[in-house]
C-alpha positions in Angstrom: 381.1 3.0 159.5 381.3 2.8 155.7 381.4 6.0 153.4 378.4 4.8 151.3 376.1 4.3 154.7 377.5 7.6 155.8 376.5 9.2 152.4 373.2 7.0 152.4 372.4 8.5 155.9 372.4 12.4 154.7 370.8 11.6 151.5 368.0 10.0 153.9 367.7 12.9 156.4 367.8 15.7 153.6 365.0 14.0 151.9 362.9 13.5 154.8 363.3 17.2 155.4 363.2 18.8 152.0 359.7 16.2 151.2 358.3 16.3 155.0 358.6 12.7 154.1 357.3 9.8 156.8 359.6 6.8 157.2 357.3 4.7 154.9 357.9 7.0 151.9 361.7 7.5 152.2 361.9 3.8 152.8 359.9 3.5 149.5 361.9 6.3 147.8 365.4 4.6 148.4 364.7 1.2 147.9 365.5 0.3 151.7 363.4 -1.1 154.9 361.8 1.0 157.3 364.5 -0.2 160.1 367.2 0.8 158.0 365.5 4.3 157.5 365.0 4.9 161.1 368.8 3.4 162.0 370.0 5.7 159.9 368.1 8.8 160.9 368.5 8.3 164.8 371.7 6.2 165.3 373.8 6.5 162.6 373.1 10.1 161.4 373.8 11.5 165.0 377.4 10.4 164.9 378.3 12.1 161.7 375.9 15.4 161.9 374.2 15.7 164.6 372.1 19.0 163.5 371.0 17.4 160.6 370.0 14.1 162.6 367.9 16.5 165.3 366.3 18.6 161.7 364.9 15.0 160.4 364.2 14.1 164.1 361.9 16.8 164.2 360.1 16.0 161.1 359.6 12.6 162.0 358.4 13.4 165.2 355.6 15.6 163.8 354.9 13.0 161.4 354.7 10.4 164.3 352.2 12.1 166.0 350.0 12.7 163.4 349.9 9.2 162.0 347.0 8.5 163.8 345.0 10.9 162.3 346.3 9.7 158.8 345.2 6.1 159.2 341.9 7.2 160.5 341.4 9.3 156.8 342.9 6.2 154.4 340.2 4.0 156.6 337.5 6.8 156.2 338.3 7.0 152.4 338.4 3.7 151.9 334.6 2.9 153.4 333.3 5.9 151.4 334.9 4.5 147.8 333.6 1.4 148.5 330.3 2.8 149.6 329.9 4.7 146.4 330.8 1.1 144.4 328.2 -0.5 146.0 
């Protein structure tokens, strides 16, 4: 694996852990796709640093389990804001 990919995977994992970030937030921060973030954390990082990969995976699993709640809140905000505007 190329060195810059290994370094990127480590940086991504550290960012996710430190900021409790979602895949989408991380992708935007690093200017890469969500699938690249996911591949770096799940596949590549487990070969480089399994401990760091496991920590990042925990954060991503929590985010995944809460995403339906975030989506509902975002929709609620959207419609509350629209109602106020009308």
